[in-house]
N, C-alpha and C positions, 0 to 999 in steps of 0.2 A: 314651450314652443322653442324649436331650434332655429338657429340662424341659417341663412342660405349657404354660407361658407362651410358650416358644419355638415350640412346635408350633402354638399358636393365634394367633400374631402374624400380622396381616394378614387375619384371618378375622372381621371385625366383623359379617359377615352372620349369624354364629351368634347374636348378640344379637337380631337381627330374628327369627330362628327361635324363640328362647326367648320373645320377646314374643308371637309368633303362637300358640305353644303355650299360654302362660299365658292369653291372651284366649280361645282355644278351650276350655280347661278351665273358665274362668269362665262362658262362655256355656252349656256343658253343665251345669254345676252349677246355674245359675239356671233353666235349662229343666227340670231334674229337680225343682226346688222349686215349679214353677208349680202352682197349685191350679186344677183343672178342675171347675167347678161343674155342668156339664151332662153329658149322656149320654156314656158312654165308648164307645158302639158306633160312632161315627164314626171312621174310621181317620186322618183328617186333622183334627187339633185344634190348639189354640194351642201345643202343645209341638213339633209336627212341624218347623216352619221353624227354630226355634232349635237343635234337635238336629242338623238337617242342616248349618246354618251352623257350629256348634261342631265337628262332626266334620270338615267340610272344612277348617276352620282348623287342626285338629290334623294332618290329612293334609299340608297345605301346609307346616306347620312341620317335620314329619319329612322331607319331600322336600327342603326347602331345606337342612336340616342335613346330610343325606346328600350332597347336591350340593357343599356347601362343604367338607365333610370329604374328599371325593374330589378336591378341587382347583378346583372351580368358583368363579368370581369374578363379582361384579356389574360391569357396564360403566358407565363414567362417562356422565352425561347429555350428549349432544352437540347436542340440539335447542334448547337455550336460548341466547339471544343475550344473555348476562349477562357484564358485565365485572367480575370479582371484585376488581379493583384499586380500584374506586370505592367510597367509603363509603356507608353506608345513607342513604336520603333521609328524614331525620327530619322534614322539613317536610311530608311526606305521611303518614308512618307515625304520628306522634303525634296529628294531628287525626283520622285514621281510627280509631285506638284510642280517642280521646276520644268519638267518635260511638257506638262500641260500648258504652263504659262508661256514657255518658249513657242509652242505651237500657236497660241493665241497671238503672240507678238509678231511671229514670222509669216503667218498665212497670207496676209494681204501683200506684203512686200516680196517675199521669196516664193510664194505660191504653195499650193497644197502638196505637191510631190516632195519638195524640200522640207517643209514644216511637218508633214506627215511622217517622213523618214526620221526626222529628229524626235517626234513624238513616240513612234514605235520603238526606235532604238533606245531612247532614253528610258522608256518604260521597262523594257526587258533588262536594261543595265541596272535600274533602280531595284528591280525585283531579284537580282542576283546573278544573272547570266554574265559570263566573262568570255564569251566567244564573239569578240568584237567584229571581226570581218564577216562571219556567217550571219550574225544578227543584223549587221548593216545591210547586207545584200537582201536578206529576207524583208527587212523594213522598207528598203527601196522598192522591192517587188510588191509588197502590200500597198504602198503609196501609189504606185503606178496602176495596180489593179483597181483600187478604189477610185482613182481619178478617172480612168476610162470606164469603170462600171457605172459611176454616176453619170458620165457624159453620154455613153452609148446606151446604157440600160434605162436610165431615168430622164435623160435629156437635161440634166442639171450640170452646168459648166462650173466646176470648181476653179478657183483662181490659179492661173498658170505662173504668175509672178515672173521671176528671172528666166524661166524656161518658155516664155511666150514666143511662139513661132517655131519652137522645137517640138513641142508636144502636139 
């Protein structure tokens, strides 16, 4: 008789199935706790989509677990042209992470337009572009477009920060 750890060796996909199941259960739990303040006569309300997504996640989790237990295995990614013998490119990763962290730290105080400009400009700089003025202008334009796109298109007001009253 073999032990449980011996039978599960090489079946790490079961961890993915467990994670899918946990996320599906969490989505269903949150959907059940949604408060619907308007008429219940509409069959499609705010609970419908989360319930569908949660149920599909649970179905995928069960199907994946059954497949793995029957001997199915995930295939290695063959489409990437990555040489795993080379170390990480920290000269790119660290400035890119710094741009994201700067955005997080600046967004409430400076506002989205300024922090978004820093995020976009810092990202293209970290990825190798050295057209500072052009990249800055494009970053500013992207920040303004996303600011007004969220406000006018979605009705979501991003923080204006230092530019309050100007935007």
